[in-house]
C-alpha positions in Angstrom: 14.4 -24.1 11.3 14.8 -22.0 14.4 12.8 -18.8 14.6 13.5 -15.6 16.5 11.4 -12.5 17.2 12.5 -9.0 17.7 9.5 -7.3 19.1 7.2 -8.8 21.7 4.1 -6.7 21.0 0.7 -7.8 19.9 1.8 -9.1 16.4 5.0 -10.7 17.6 3.3 -12.4 20.5 0.5 -13.7 18.4 2.7 -15.1 15.7 5.3 -16.5 18.0 2.8 -18.4 20.2 0.7 -19.7 17.3 3.8 -20.8 15.3 5.2 -22.6 18.4 1.8 -24.3 18.9 2.0 -25.5 15.2 5.4 -27.1 15.8 7.8 -24.4 14.7 10.8 -24.0 17.0 10.8 -20.4 18.4 14.1 -20.1 20.3 14.7 -16.4 21.0 12.8 -13.2 21.6 14.0 -9.6 22.3 12.1 -6.4 23.1 12.9 -3.0 24.5 10.8 -4.0 27.4 12.6 -6.8 29.0 9.5 -7.9 30.9 7.6 -8.3 27.6 10.3 -10.5 26.2 10.5 -12.5 29.3 6.8 -12.9 29.5 6.6 -14.2 25.9 9.5 -16.5 26.3 7.9 -18.1 29.4 5.0 -19.2 27.3 7.1 -20.9 24.6 9.1 -24.1 25.4 12.8 -23.7 24.7 12.5 -20.0 24.0 14.9 -17.6 25.7 14.5 -13.8 26.2 17.3 -11.4 25.4 17.9 -7.7 26.0 20.1 -7.4 22.9 18.6 -7.8 19.5 21.8 -9.3 18.1 21.4 -12.4 20.3 18.2 -13.2 18.5 19.9 -12.9 15.1 22.8 -15.1 16.4 20.6 -18.0 17.4 17.9 -17.9 14.8 17.7 -19.1 11.2 14.7 -16.8 10.5 14.3 -13.6 12.3 10.9 -11.9 12.4 11.1 -8.1 13.1 7.7 -7.4 14.7 8.3 -3.9 16.0 6.6 -0.7 14.9 7.2 0.2 11.3 9.4 3.2 12.0 11.9 1.0 14.0 12.3 -1.9 11.5 15.0 -0.3 9.2 17.2 0.8 12.1 16.9 -2.6 13.8 17.8 -4.4 10.6 20.7 -2.1 9.9 22.1 -2.6 13.5 22.3 -6.4 13.2 25.1 -8.6 11.9 23.5 -10.9 9.4 24.9 -14.1 7.8 24.4 -15.8 4.5 21.7 -18.4 4.5 19.7 -16.6 7.2 16.3 -15.0 6.6 15.1 -11.5 7.8 11.3 -10.9 7.7 9.4 -7.9 8.7 5.6 -7.9 9.4 4.7 -4.4 8.2 1.8 -4.0 5.9 3.2 -0.7 4.5 7.0 -1.0 4.4 8.9 -2.3 1.4 11.8 -4.8 1.5 14.2 -1.9 1.0 14.3 -1.4 4.8 16.0 -4.8 5.0 18.6 -3.9 2.5 21.5 -4.3 5.0 20.4 -7.9 5.6 20.2 -8.6 1.9 23.7 -7.2 1.3 25.1 -9.5 4.0 23.7 -12.5 2.1 20.4 -13.1 4.0 17.1 -13.7 2.3 14.6 -11.0 3.0 10.8 -11.0 3.0 7.7 -9.6 4.6 4.8 -11.5 6.2 1.8 -9.4 7.0 -1.4 -10.8 8.6 -4.3 -8.9 7.1 -6.2 -8.7 10.4 -7.1 -6.3 13.2 -5.0 -6.8 16.3 -6.1 -4.9 19.3 -4.7 -7.3 21.9 -2.5 -10.4 21.8 -5.1 -12.9 22.9 -7.7 -11.5 20.5 -5.1 -11.5 17.8 -4.4 -15.2 18.2 -8.1 -16.0 17.9 -8.4 -13.8 14.8 -5.5 -15.4 12.9 -7.4 -18.5 11.5 -9.1 -17.6 8.3 -6.9 -14.5 7.7 -5.0 -13.6 4.6 -1.3 -13.3 4.9 0.4 -11.1 2.4 3.9 -12.2 1.4 6.8 -10.5 -0.3 9.7 -12.9 -0.8 11.3 -15.1 -3.4 12.3 -18.7 -3.8 12.6 -20.9 -0.7 11.7 -18.1 1.7 8.4 -17.5 -0.1 7.5 -21.2 0.2 8.5 -21.2 3.9 6.3 -18.2 4.6 3.5 -19.7 2.5 3.6 -22.9 4.6 3.6 -20.8 7.8 0.4 -19.0 6.7 -1.2 -22.4 6.0 -0.1 -23.7 9.4 -1.7 -20.6 11.1 -5.0 -21.5 9.4 -4.8 -18.7 6.8 -4.4 -18.2 3.1 -1.6 -16.4 1.4 -1.2 -14.0 -1.5 2.0 -12.7 -3.1 2.0 -8.9 -3.4 3.9 -6.8 -6.0 6.0 -4.2 -4.1 4.6 -1.2 -6.0 1.1 -2.1 -4.8 2.0 -2.2 -1.1 0.9 1.3 -0.2 -2.4 0.8 -1.9 -2.9 -2.5 -0.2 -2.2 -1.0 3.2 -4.6 1.9 2.5 -7.3 -0.7 1.7 -6.5 -2.4 5.0 -6.9 0.9 6.8 -10.4 1.5 5.2 -11.6 -2.0 6.1 -9.8 -2.6 9.4 -9.4 0.8 11.0 -12.0 3.2 9.9 -15.0 1.1 10.9 -13.9 1.8 14.5 -13.7 5.5 13.6 -17.2 5.3 12.1 -18.5 3.6 15.2 -16.9 6.3 17.3 -18.8 9.0 15.3 -22.0 7.1 15.6 -21.5 6.8 19.4 -20.8 10.5 19.6 -24.1 11.3 17.9 -25.9 9.2 20.5 -24.1 11.2 23.2 -25.4 14.4 21.6 -28.9 12.8 22.1 -28.1 12.2 25.8 -27.2 8.6 25.8 -24.0 7.1 27.4 -21.2 5.5 25.4 -22.2 2.1 26.7 -25.8 2.5 25.7 -24.8 3.7 22.3 -22.4 0.8 21.7 -24.9 -1.8 22.9 -27.4 -0.4 20.5 -25.1 0.1 17.5 -22.9 -3.0 17.6 -25.7 -5.4 16.5 -26.3 -3.0 13.5 -22.6 -3.2 12.6 -22.5 -6.9 12.9 -25.6 -7.2 10.7 -23.8 -5.1 8.0 -20.8 -7.4 8.2 -23.1 -10.5 8.0 -24.6 -9.0 4.9 -21.2 -8.6 3.4 -20.3 -12.2 4.2 -23.4 -13.6 2.5 -23.7 -11.5 -0.6 -21.9 -9.1 -2.9 -21.1 -5.5 -2.0 -23.9 -3.8 -3.8 -26.6 -6.2 -2.5 -25.3 -5.7 1.0 -26.0 -1.9 0.9 -28.9 -0.5 2.8 -29.9 3.0 4.0 -31.2 6.2 2.5 -28.7 6.5 -0.4 -29.5 2.9 -1.4 -33.2 3.8 -1.3 -32.8 7.2 -3.0 -34.5 8.7 0.0 -33.7 12.4 -0.6 -35.9 13.7 2.2 -34.1 11.6 4.8 -30.7 12.7 3.6 -31.8 16.3 3.8 -33.0 15.8 7.4 -29.6 14.2 8.3 -27.7 17.2 6.8 -29.9 19.7 8.6 -29.6 17.9 12.0 -25.8 17.4 11.6 -25.3 21.0 10.6 -27.2 22.1 13.7 -26.0 19.7 16.3 -22.8 18.0 15.2 -21.2 20.0 12.4 -17.8 18.4 12.9 -19.2 15.3 11.3 -21.0 16.9 8.3 -18.1 16.7 5.9 -17.5 13.0 6.4 -21.2 12.3 6.1 -21.2 14.0 2.7 -17.9 12.2 1.5 -19.3 8.8 2.5 -22.6 9.5 0.9 -21.0 10.5 -2.4 -18.9 7.3 -2.3 -22.0 5.3 -1.7 -23.9 6.6 -4.7 -22.1 4.3 -7.2 -22.9 1.3 -5.1 -26.6 2.2 -5.1 -26.5 2.5 -8.9 -24.8 -0.9 -9.2 -27.5 -2.3 -6.9 -30.1 -0.9 -9.3 -32.1 0.6 -6.4 -31.8 4.3 -7.7 -32.0 5.9 -11.1 -29.3 8.0 -12.7 -31.6 11.0 -12.1 -31.9 10.3 -8.4 -28.2 9.7 -8.2 -27.5 13.1 -9.6 -29.9 14.7 -7.2 -28.2 13.1 -4.2 -24.8 14.1 -5.5 -25.9 17.7 -6.0 -27.4 17.8 -2.5 -24.2 16.5 -0.8 -21.8 18.5 -2.9 -23.8 21.7 -2.3 -23.7 21.0 1.4 -19.9 20.6 1.3 -19.5 24.0 -0.4 -21.6 25.8 2.2 -19.5 28.0 4.6 -19.2 26.6 8.1 
């Protein structure tokens, strides 16, 4: 099977290089940035770069569309597909409907989403082993993509189309928002007079520790902090300090605290009475005028 990639960004580069290393024949790549396509092709034996997307479809049995989500539908609709060919996008949010023109032309369609955080191509390649690959496809194409996931050192799951938006929202919480939370924590250290570098050096081991806790136990047992302890006085001091010195982060602190209360109850570290007191404190704070 000859593979082609339309899109030589982080995901396309990582998948193309790793699949080539695992023995898959990657023969063609195209990208709006001709230098990106050429750079990727140079790293893969027998792969040629093209400026026209159709050339990738002409020479490939399975075409991965690894562009941004908004471009996938237009790219698929602009190609001449053939029966027996496969069109696969790598979006975690988009349905297979955006590949409808390929399906109507007789091609098999699917999606192949690595559930992983890809900030850069080299880091992406090192992150792939151990990742879960979410697949939408049927029949032979499903088995092909399942084998690719295995070859990349990952596991695969089949996702019902109606669950895809919820699946992707979960990925945003787990993969994107920890970075946002770290950015907030760093900003609070800057309020105290520290530099970003000093803040990150201090806070990253804490975040790694939390992840290590998650890896070794269940969710509730991994929870630490004032909500887990039912420490009402500490929470009150946080709220007062945030309201005075960083009010832009007060609302998110309350939202996350309220979402943490059920975990603390599951952990058994607070009583229902203390849980109600924490909820009341945080909800009252949210209702106060800015």
